[in-house]
C-alpha positions, 0 to 999 in steps of 0.5 A: 505408411510411415509418418511424414518427415518432419519440416521446419520450412513450413511457411507461417503467418507473421505476427504484428507483435514480433514484426517491425512494420506499421506501428510496431516499427519503432517500438523495440521494447527497451531493456536494461543492459547493465546493473548500474542502469537497473539500480539507478532507475529503481532509486528514481522510481522510488523517489518519484513514488515517495514524492506521490505518496507525500503530496498527491491525494490520489496516491494517498488514497491508494495507499490507504485503501490497500493498508486499511483494508488489508491489514487495518489495526493489525493482523491477530494470531489465532492458534490452531494446533493440530491436536491429533498430529501432535498426540494431544487431547483437544483440551491440552492443545487449545490450552497450549494455544491460549498460553502462546497467544498471551505470550504474543500479546504481551510481546507485541506491545512493545515489539519495536526496537524503540518501544514506540510502536506495536507490532500491528503498527509494524505490519502497517509500516511494512505494507506501506513501504512495500506499496510506495518504496517497492520493498520493506526492510525489517530487522529482527535484533535482541534487546535487553528489555524484560520477557522477550528480548526480540525487537523489530527495527525498520529500516528505510529501503534506500540504505540496501545498496552494493558497496564500492568494494563489491561493484564488480563482484558477480555474487553482489546484486543491488546490495545483496550477496547470492550463492550459486543457487540465487539464494541471499546470503548477506545484505549490505545496508549503508550506515552513515558516519555518526559525526556526519550532519549530511543526509546519505545521498543516493549515489554514496557507495563509500560509506560505511556498510553493515553486512547483515546475514540472510539467516542466523542459524534456524532464524531469519537474519533480516526480512526483505519483503517485495512482490516478486513478479518477475523471474530472478527479480531481487528488488521490488518495484513501487505500486505506482511504477506502472502509472506514474505517467498518469499521475503526473498527467492528472496532476497537471490538468487538475493545477491548470485547470484550478489556476485557471478557475482562480484566474476567471473568478478575478476577471474584471467587470467593466462597466460603461457609464455616461461622460461625466465629470471628474469631480463628479466621480471622485465625490462618488468613491471612484478612484482615478487611475492612469491615463490611457490615450489621454482619457481617464480610466476609472476603476473600484477595488474589491475583495476579488474582481476588479471594477472598471468603469469605462469611458463613453463610447467604449464597449468592452468584449467580455470572455466566456469563462467555460470552466471545467471544459465539457470533457474534463470530467469523462478525461479524470475519470478515465485517468482515475480508472487507470490508476485504480486498475494498476493499483489492483483495486476498482475505481469505487475503492480509490475515489469513495465515489458512490454517486453513480452505483447500485447494489450489484455494482457496488458488491462486484466492486467489493469483491474485485477490491478484496481479492486485492486485500486478501493477496496482501494480507495473505502475503504479510501473514506468510511472510512476516507475521508467521515467522516472527510468531515462531521466533517469539515462541522459540525464545519463550520456549528457550526461557521457560516462559512456554512449557510444552507438554511431555514428548513434545520437542519444539524444533522436531514439531515447530511447524505444528506448534506455531500453526495458526491463522492470522485474522484481519479487519472485517470485510464490511457488508453493502447490504447487511440483511442480504449478506448475513442470510447468505452466510447462514444458508452457506453455514447450513448447507456446509459450504462455510463453517462458522470459523470462516464466517467469523473470521470474515467478519474480524473476529476470532471464533475461539475468543467468541465461543466461550461468550456464544456458550454463556449466552446460550446458558443464560437465555436457556436459564431465562426460559426455564424461569419464565 
């Protein structure tokens, strides 16, 4: 029997998500239709996000939690040259890697073009800019400093914009010129006039622009770092973009709640007294106020509430101070959970609230948070640290500071020569005894290496190994003498 002919006229169920009925009737999913609209929205998002990072304690906590755990005091390189692939002995590869690490250590202490920040601080600045502004712009420049002349200049992302001259050029999008395949070719950086005292406005497209090439021969011309979450995305979005409304709602709620508390704390205390003469009241230190309905009103001022002495026969109705409302804490926690989820970290990591946490829940929260921290750490290491490591080693080789073994060519073997791992701050323990025992068990059963265990603790295996060997020799000598 032959197959039945294919037909597209078979009835199918309708999906509510694609229909225009019920609660979906007015939900069309608004979209930006012009480049100008997209740029305008991004600029406003960046301004609001910067305001949150400067003034909102929850936003500050989220940024600090990610940067301190992903970068901390900075990612440190550990050279891991594959000796066999380069035809080197393990000893020669280890010696070469140690030399490269010392060259890096000396350069990284003054990596900033101003000489005021280390490369580790530049890593933190880059990640903070990505989280708050959605992107980071770092420019590798050549200086006249001694040794390695490479330096890094950080640039405010707001300076990346399309000049008025190229507003109608389809190859230029949001300040970046692309080729036909979507590869960046040049970045246009706004430069305010040197003799101008005014700040660069968001809509200023007629100022002077610097065209920075995306690549200069083999080297990056600029580092444009952002998290690409959509196809054909050319600029980054702040991490607070999905939860900006939650920040605003929570801030307004806290503000009005605290204002109500302050008003309630100064609520007058009304005291009913027997009818007494003004002379007797004045003798007791009570001041006579303005007459109200031909009856005297007496009051006493203190630093805080006001004590009012009522007239005979007056009975006040004192308002009850039911602050905060019964659902206020639950409401606040719901908002904070939403903010934490949008940032990719759990509620505990956002608020450092361990009041209702046991070991299991704390460990689960740490595992979830660590996935986010590791992602950001790997992103910074691969897209920022690793290319700059290669640039520093290239210049050291060109100037003769880095000498390679015979038969090794830097450009031919650059990928292997510059291979290294980046170690960040330790993960930390919830229960050190249990977790260290788990590491020992994993190493004993070949599920983890000692190098991996030390990297998780923020330590470099190659640096620790000589110390471990010396300690073992010392202990063995002590045992022999005893």
